C-alpha positions as CSV (number, residue, x, y, z in Angstrom):
1,X,88.3,77.8,75.8
2,X,87.3,75.9,78.1
3,X,83.3,77.7,78.4
4,X,83.1,77.6,75.2
5,X,84.0,73.8,75.1
6,X,82.1,72.9,78.5
7,X,79.1,75.8,79.9
8,X,75.2,75.9,78.5
9,X,73.7,79.2,79.2
10,X,69.3,77.5,79.1
11,X,70.9,74.8,77.6
12,X,72.3,76.5,75.3
13,X,76.0,75.5,74.4
14,X,78.1,78.6,75.2
15,X,80.3,78.0,72.0
16,X,76.8,78.3,70.0
17,X,76.0,81.7,71.9
18,X,79.7,82.7,70.9
19,X,79.2,82.0,67.4
20,X,76.1,83.5,66.7
21,X,78.2,87.3,67.8
22,X,78.3,89.9,65.0
23,X,81.3,91.5,66.7
24,X,84.9,90.1,67.8
25,X,87.0,92.2,69.7
26,X,90.8,91.1,70.7
27,X,92.9,94.0,72.5
28,X,96.2,93.5,72.2
29,X,96.5,91.2,70.0
30,X,100.5,90.9,69.3
31,X,101.0,90.5,73.0
32,X,98.0,87.7,72.9
33,X,100.7,86.5,70.4
34,X,103.8,87.2,72.8
35,X,102.2,84.4,74.5
36,X,101.5,82.0,73.0
37,X,98.0,82.7,72.2
38,X,97.3,82.3,69.0
39,X,95.5,79.3,69.0
40,X,93.3,80.0,70.7
41,X,92.7,83.3,68.6
42,X,92.6,80.9,65.6
43,X,89.8,78.7,67.4
44,X,88.2,82.3,69.2
45,X,87.7,83.9,65.2
46,X,87.0,80.1,63.4
47,X,84.1,79.1,66.2
48,X,82.2,82.1,65.0
49,X,83.0,81.3,61.3
50,X,81.8,78.3,61.7
51,X,78.2,78.5,63.8
52,X,77.9,81.5,61.0
53,X,77.4,79.3,58.1
54,X,75.5,76.3,60.4
55,X,73.0,79.4,60.6
56,X,72.8,79.7,57.4
57,X,72.1,76.3,56.5
58,X,69.5,76.1,58.7
59,X,67.9,79.0,57.6
60,X,68.5,80.9,60.5
61,X,70.8,83.5,59.2
62,X,70.9,85.7,55.6
63,X,73.7,84.2,54.0
64,X,77.1,85.1,54.2
65,X,77.6,88.2,51.8
66,X,74.3,89.2,53.2
67,X,75.2,89.1,56.8
68,X,77.2,91.9,58.7
69,X,80.0,91.0,61.1
70,X,82.8,92.5,62.0
71,X,86.4,91.8,63.9
72,X,88.5,93.8,65.2
73,X,92.4,93.4,66.4
74,X,93.6,96.0,68.8
75,X,97.6,95.8,68.2
76,X,100.9,98.2,68.4
77,X,102.6,95.9,65.7
78,X,101.3,93.6,63.3
79,X,103.6,91.1,63.2
80,X,103.6,88.4,60.9
81,X,101.7,85.9,62.5
82,X,98.9,88.1,63.9
83,X,98.9,89.0,59.2
84,X,98.5,85.4,58.7
85,X,95.2,85.7,61.2
86,X,94.1,88.6,60.1
87,X,93.7,87.7,56.0
88,X,92.9,84.1,57.5
89,X,89.6,85.8,59.3
90,X,89.2,89.5,57.6
91,X,87.9,90.7,54.8
92,X,91.1,91.7,52.4
93,X,90.4,95.3,52.5
94,X,91.0,95.1,56.3
95,X,93.8,97.0,56.6
């Protein structure tokens, strides 16, 4: 998160670079929640959506309905908090 908020790569904010990725993978998502990283997970997933929408508005990317992106959350268990994150940041048919 510190890099996303404070770092630049060749003049481009790191958050914008991360925000434009088409695939995000969060491994051990249930353990991340156990360790208190829910806000961080939400921030990272939300940042991608924010920058993708900006790219659509600027005409740099196709509409949200046409673009392809993928969010992968790997977890040994699927607790209620993780289901909530999945519902907010993944397609309805994610399971």
